[in-house]
C-alpha positions in Angstrom: 8.3 17.7 6.5 5.3 15.6 5.3 1.9 16.0 5.7 0.1 13.4 7.8 -1.9 11.2 5.8 -3.8 10.4 9.0 -3.5 11.8 12.2 -5.7 10.1 14.6 -3.9 7.0 13.6 -0.2 8.4 15.7 -3.2 8.5 19.5 -4.4 4.1 17.7 -0.3 2.7 16.9 0.7 4.8 20.3 -2.7 3.1 22.1 -1.3 -0.2 20.1 2.1 0.1 21.5 1.1 0.2 24.9 -0.8 -3.0 25.1 1.5 -5.0 22.6 4.7 -3.3 25.4 2.0 -4.3 28.5 1.6 -7.9 27.6 4.6 -8.4 26.3 5.9 -7.1 30.4 8.0 -4.0 28.4 7.7 -1.3 31.0 7.4 1.6 27.6 6.1 5.4 29.5 6.9 8.4 28.0 10.5 8.2 28.6 12.0 5.2 27.2 15.9 5.8 27.2 16.1 3.1 29.8 14.6 0.4 27.7 17.0 -1.9 25.8 16.5 -1.6 21.9 16.2 -5.5 22.2 13.3 -4.5 23.8 12.1 -1.5 22.1 12.4 -4.0 18.4 11.0 -6.6 20.3 6.8 -4.7 20.5 7.6 -3.3 17.3 7.9 -6.7 15.3 5.0 -7.9 17.6 3.7 -4.9 16.3 4.3 -5.1 12.7 3.3 -9.7 13.3 -0.1 -8.8 14.3 -1.0 -5.8 11.9 -0.5 -8.1 9.2 -1.4 -11.5 10.8 -4.5 -9.7 10.6 -4.6 -7.9 7.5 -4.0 -11.7 5.6 -7.2 -12.9 8.7 -9.3 -9.8 6.7 -8.4 -10.1 3.0 
């Protein structure tokens, strides 16, 4: 197993994922087996979009 480079990042990404999911109306929780792949993918896609926008803004 690979060593985690920034252990604190996991908690930060979980908080970010919950924030994005809440804004999109996707009910993320500890168990997400009842969500569709479209719902999960839309949250992940929005997270990447926001991270890219943030990075580009800070260039």
